[in-house]
N, C-alpha and C positions, 0 to 999 in steps of 0.2 A: 534831508530825509531822516533827521534825528527824531526817533520815536520817543515820546515822553512815557513816564510811568502810567500804567493803567490801560494802555492800548492792548497789550498782550497779557494774559493771565500769568499767575505766579509759576505754575509748573512748566509752561513752555518758555517763559523768561529764564527760569533756572536751567532748563535743558540747553537753551541758546548760550547761557553763560558757561556751561560746561564745555560746549563745542568751541566757544571763543577762547576759553582758557587752554584747551588742547591745541588749537591753532596757534596761539601765541607761544606755547611751549615748543612746538615743532619749528615755528619761525625763529625762535631764539637759536636753535641749533643750526638751522639753515643760514641764518644771517651771519654767523661766525665765518662760514665758508665764503659767503658773498663779499663780505667786507675785506677779507684777505685777497680773494680773487680780483676784486676791483683795484686793490692796491698794488698787486704784484707787477704789472707790466711797467717796468722802469721806475717803480716807486722806491724800491729798496727800503732804507730805514724810515722813509716818510710814510709808511703804511698807516701810522696812527692818524693821519689827516683824513682818512675816510670816515671816521666817526663824526667829525664836525660837518662833513658834507651831507651825511645822512640826517643829522640833526637839522641842517638847513632845509632839507627837503620837507621835513615835518613842519617847520616854521612857515615855509612858503605855502604849504597846503592850508595851514591854519589861516593865513592871511587871505588867500584867495577864497576860502569858504565864507568869508565875511562879505564877499561881493556878490550878493544876489542879483541876478539879471532877469528881466522880464521874458516870459516865454509865450504866454497866451492868456487872454481873458482873466485878468486879475491874478495871475499865477506867476511865481518866480522860481528860479532854480539856482543852485550853486554847485561848485565843483565838489565831487566826492573825493577824488584824488588817488584812488587805488591804482588806476592805470598809469598815471603820471609817476607815482612812487615806484611801481614795479619796473617800469622801463628805465627810470633814472638810476635806481640803486639795487634792483633785483626784487623778485616776488616775496621772498621771506622778509627781507628788510622793509619792503613796502608795506606788508601787513603790520609790522611793528610801527612804522611811521604813522600810518592812519590811526592805529590803536592809541598811540600816545596823544594824538590830536583829540580823539574822541574822549579819552579819559580826562584830559585837562578841560575840555569844553564842558563836560558834565559836572566836574567838581568845582571849577572856578566860575564858570559863566552860566550855570543852570541851563545848559543847552543839551537836551537829551537826558532822559531819566537815569537815575542811578541803578534801579532794578532793571532798567531796559538797556543797560550798557552792553550786556551780552548780545542782545538783539541787534543793537547798532553796530557792534564790531562784526557780527556775522554778516549783516547786509552791506555795510559801507566799507569795511576793511577787507574781510575775507573774500566775499563774493566778487567784488569789483576787481581785486588783485588777481585772483585765480582765473576768472573769465578773461580779463584783459590780457594777462601775460600769456595764457595758452593760445589765444587768438593771435596775439602779436608774434609769438614764435612761429606759429604756423605760416603766417603771412611772409615774414622775412625769409623763410626757407624757400618759398616759391618766387618771390620777387627778386629782381636784380639787387646785388649787394651794393647799395648806394645810400647816401645820406637821404635822398628824397624818398627812397623806399622805406627807410626806418621811420621817417616822419609820417608818411602815408599810412603805414601799418599802425602807428601810434594813434592816428585819427580814428581809424576803424575800430581798433580795440577799445578805445575810450568810449566811443559811441555805443557799442554793444554792452559795455559793462554797466551802464546806468539802468536801462530797462531790465537787465538781468538782476540787478539789486532789487528793483521794484517787484519782480516776480518772486524772489525769495521772501521779501517782506509779506507779500500776499499769501504765500504758502504758510508762513508762520501765523499769520492772522487767521487763516482758514482753520488752523488747528487750535489756536489759543486766543482767538479774538474775544473781547469782553462785551461786544454788542452783537445783536442779531441783525446782520445786514446781508445783502446779496453779494456773495463772494465773486460771482461772475461780473457784476457791475463794478465792484472794487478793482478787480483784476484789469478790466478794460480801461478804467480811468487811470489806474496807477501806471500801467504800461504806456498808455497813450501820452500822458503828460511827461513821463520820464524819457520817452524817445526824443521829445523836443528838448528837454534838459540835456539829454545826451549829446545833442548837436553842440551846445555850448561847452560841455565837458570836452568833447572831441577837439574843438577849436583851441581851447586853452591848452590842452595837453600837447597837441601837435605844434603849436607856436612855441611852447616852452622847450619841448624836446628838440625842435629844430634850431632854436636859438643856442642851446647848449652844444649841440653837435657842431654848429657852425664855428664855434670858438675852441671847444675842448671835447672832441668826440671820445677821447680816452676816458672821460669821466662818466659816460653814459653806459650803464650796464647792458642795455639792449643793443648797443652798437659795438660790442666787443668783437675784435677781429676785423672791423670795418677799416679798410685802408684805401686811400685814394690812389688810383693807378698813376704811376709816373708817366709823363709824356716826353717824347723826344721829337725834335724837329728834324725831319729828314727831307731834303730837297724842297724845303719850304712848307712841308705838311707835318702836322702833329700825329704821331703814331704812339701806340702803347709801348712802353719799355718792356723788355723781357723780364719775366719773374725771376727773382733770385732764389736759390735753393734754400737759403736761410735768411728770413727777414731780419733786418737789423733792428734791435729794440730801440724804441724812442727814449731819449734821455729823460730823466725824472724832471717833471715840471710842477712847480707849486700851484695848487688850486686856490691860492689865497685871493687872487683877483676875482675869480668866479664866486668864491664864498662871500667876499665883501659886496660884490655887485648884487648877489642874491639876497643878502641880508638887508641891504639898503632898499631894494625893490620891495621886499616883504614889509618893511616898516612903512614905506610910503603907501602901499596898498592898504594895509590895515589901519594906519594912522590918519590917512587923508582921503584916499579914494573911496574907502568904505562908507563915508558919509553920504555918497551919491548912489549907494546901492538901492535896489528896488525894495520898497517896504511891503510889497505884496507877499502873501503867504507862499511858502514853497510848495512843491508838488504834493508831498505827504500831508501837509497842513490843509491844503485846499481840498484834497480828496476826502480827508477825515471830516472836514466841516460839511462838505456836500452830501456825504453818505452816512453821517451819524457815527463814524468810528470814534469820534472824540467825546462821546457822552460820558465815558468812564475815565477820562483823562484826570490824572491827579496832579496837584501842585508839586512843583519840584522841591525836594528836601532842602536844597540850599537856595531857595528863591530869594532869600534876604542877603545873599552873598554880596560883598562890596563891589563885585564885578558882574552881577547878574544881568542878563540881557545885553551884554556887551556895552556896559556903561559904568562909569566910576561913581559910586554912591556919593551923594552930597556935592557933586559937581553939576551945577544947574545948566550950564551951557551945553546943549546937546552935541554940538560939533566937537567941543573939547573933551567932553565925557566919553564919547565913542572913540575918538582918536587915541586918548590915553589908554582906554581899555584894549584897543587893538595893538598898540605898541607894547603894553605889558604882556599881552597874550603871545605876541611874537617872541619877546624876550624869554618868557618862561618856557615856551615850547622849544626854542633852539637850545636852551641850557639843559632842559630835561631830556630832550632827544639825544643831544650829544653825550650826555652822561650815560644814558641807556646803551648807546652803541659803543661807547668807549669801554663800558663794562663787559659788553658782549665780546668785543675783540680781545680784551685783556684775559677773559676767562678762557678763550681758545688758546691764547699764547701760554697761559699757565698750565692748561691740560696737556699741551704738546711737550712742554718742558718736563712735566711730571712723568709723561710716558717715556720720554727719552732717557730719563735718569732712573726709572724703575728697574728692578732686577729682571723682570720679564722682557724688558726692551733691550737688555744688554746682550750684545753679540758675543758668541764664544769662538 
């Protein structure tokens, strides 16, 4: 759903840019708390390791977005990632994860217009994350506190987040569209195809969240407080053990194995599996072509980039070119994402130290 330059006029694109900038500013503050909260249970001095995990989530989203899957009648779809990021690392950090991916895709790979970056962050990062996490939290409150419930809630939240993103894009187009088309037809087409894409998003999100919960539930933001009840065998039958007044904190465990496994998976997906992705246009591209939205589309400002269109310039072999571009993209994203989140955490630590040593914070 990466909108190119020219779909939305300059005033609305600028307004979306202001909204996106505000959302990122708020997310930076919220992410400082989330990264600390994720690190606290038993992490101790290892809290700094949460930044690489958040960077890994961004890299994984980049990799999976390269895997377009067919949905219907010459149309494909790909992961948006807002729901997945929000559930794994928190909604504020999730907005930043997807925003980092969108920025790098636009600047390095000519995917999504530069002037349309605010539109894309608003639809693909902000909308999906907010809608998905709000629905997810509502579901986990009414469902039994179990790993299956978290996975099921992830599926539903991801499914709804994709057509919600399509609705927001349609609203932006209704206000600032550059071609005279029937908004009703555009809305019907956008929501219809993105419901189908949402099924793929839901499956990917639920499988990923379920896999991480199965091995390290303590690393999943949306599963905080989730504890498996202890069982005791009494007269040959398993019964629930009585709850203790004070839960014993789990010892600190390094997320290194999860990080390595996630990085290797991302590299394989982007460097190898992406070659087999569907070549059909995605939902927005298909609707734009069918309804004339793309008449005013502009060539990307960095269309001649060495990595434009997810291929390495001057490498003639398509498989090798795409694979190298994917590997480079994953590497750049994990480094950039980790750097951003490390800086976010360090800023919070610095602020807390300054507050503790300031005269106003000195107790009398």
